[in-house]
C-alpha positions, 0 to 999 in steps of 0.5 A: 882400062884399070880395075878401079875404073872398071869397078866404078863403071859397073857400080855406076850402071848397077846402082842406076839400074837398081834405082830406076827399076826398083827404088823409083817405084817406092813411094811411101805415103808420098814422103819417103823416097829412097835414093841409094844411087848416091852410093856411087858418089859416096863410094867413089875412091878417095884418091880418084880424080875430082873432076872425073867425080864431078862429071860422073856425078853430073851424068848420074843425076842427069840420067836420073832426071831423064828417068824421073822427068824432074828437070835437073834437080837430081843433077844439081843435088849430085853435083852438090854432094860431089862438091862437098865430099872432100869437106865431109871426108875431112870432117868425118875422118880427119887425119885418115883422110889426109893420108888417104887411108879411108875405106868406106866398105869396111866395118861400119864405124861412127866415122863411116856412119857420120860420113854417109849420114851427112852425105845423104842429108846434103843430097836429100836436102838439096834435092827437096829444096830444089824440087819444091823451090819455095820455103812455104813448104819448109816443114814438108821439106824437113819431114821429107828429108828426114824420112827419106834420109833414114830409109836411104841410109838403111838401104845404103848400109845394106847394099854396102854390106852386100857388095863388101868383099869377103876376107879369106 
């Protein structure tokens, strides 16, 4: 087992545990729910196995569905994010992605911020659309997506800076 696989396994378990123990208990006004567990998908290595990412994303979402009793919406949203991840990299980083020189846990740049923002929006929009499953509550979906995205991005950036390796 190489170190990248060990780090990803630890990240999977820790983010899932923090989500289930701490962040699943946050519910501000019934609209704002932070979901920083998607950092596993966001921080997965650029040159990592795509099918491994899809499988891990499915199991991450499935475990979240089991803890939230949500019937598969987390698994679908995680798979959607994992599927769109290469396109988001190409859009945000351009040529740097093609040469696989992207590192997300460095200093926050506009490219990194746009990647994280778009990834969180895709996940949350998919999650809330599937959760409600009707366009009768369109503005409710939009408001929940915006509010939860803002809160999730703040928490994700804080977590990235907490786990960022120090340069000596």
